C-alpha positions, 0 to 999 in steps of 0.5 A: 463478504461480498466483494462489492462491499469491501473497503480497500486502501492502496498506499501511495508514496514516491518511488513506488513500483508502477505495476504493484500499485496500479495492478491490484487497484484496478483488479479490485475495482474491476471486481467491484470493491470500493478502492481508494488510494491513500498517501501522506498528503492528498494534495501532493503529487507522487511519482513512481520509479519510472515517473508514472504519477499518482495523486491520492484520493485520501490523506492518511489523516482522513482514514481510520483502520476500522473503515478498512477490510484491506490495505495493500502496500506496493513495493519499489522504494515507496516502503522506505518512505511509508515507514517514515510516516508514523500514521501509515505504520500505525494504520497498517498495524491496526488494520492487521490487529483488527483482523482485516487484510494486509497485503504486501509485495516486494519491498513492502516487507520493510513496512511489515517489519516496521509495523511489527506484524511479520513476527511469527508469520510465514511471509515472502518478499523480494529476496534483497530484503529477506534479511530485514524480514527474517530479523523482524521475526518473519519466517521467510519463504521463496514462493510467488504468494504466501497467505498466513492468516490475514497477511498476504505477501508476494515477491515481484511484479511477475507474481501479481496475478497470484497476488491479485487472485489471493486478495480477491479470494480472501475478501470473498471468503472472509467476513468483514472485520471493520467496525459496523458503525464505520463510514465507508471510504468516501473521497472528499467532495470536489477532489479529483479521483485517482486515475491511471490516465497518463498526461505528463510524467512526474519527476521525483526530486530531492530538496533540503529540509532547510538552510544548510541542512543535510536532511533531504525531502523527496517530492514529485513535480510534473515534467514539462 
């Protein structure tokens, strides 16, 4: 497909690794693809491991797998939160099943395991979670970037040049697998676009899910 026709979602959640979200997002925008960020909520602010804020273009409920040529999953500790949202797990699984690209880096191997798409695939990830990937049926290898069918994986932020290059190459080489009748990804009217402009840091905090509850929820607030 022409890279300018590619419809790409980059997932966002609290505790994401900064470079692993912003590098592929900006790299693919530079190449001309239509790239939007997707998170559990489009109204909520999400903070990275170091406090870099992001607000998603679309909520997960506003995206269908048949709209996507690729979904990119950053690492950090965001994948632990991704896998707690069934709609995100289902989106990743269905994007893979329809033959569109799933690209995952670092701890994003956790989400591949939850979605059941690492099984039988040659994959890499940050070494600390390789047991999770192996136990989910993946064939772990320690390489900067690994491409197996419509799955691309990398290990760490230092592998991002190889990761980005492999994603662009895949999109340029492969035909689109999304539904011809699916609408392109479009930001909701009046909603501000995701931007890398840094105004104030985000502070990620945890609060109890209810009175006397041991269940905690993570959210981000703008620092003063």
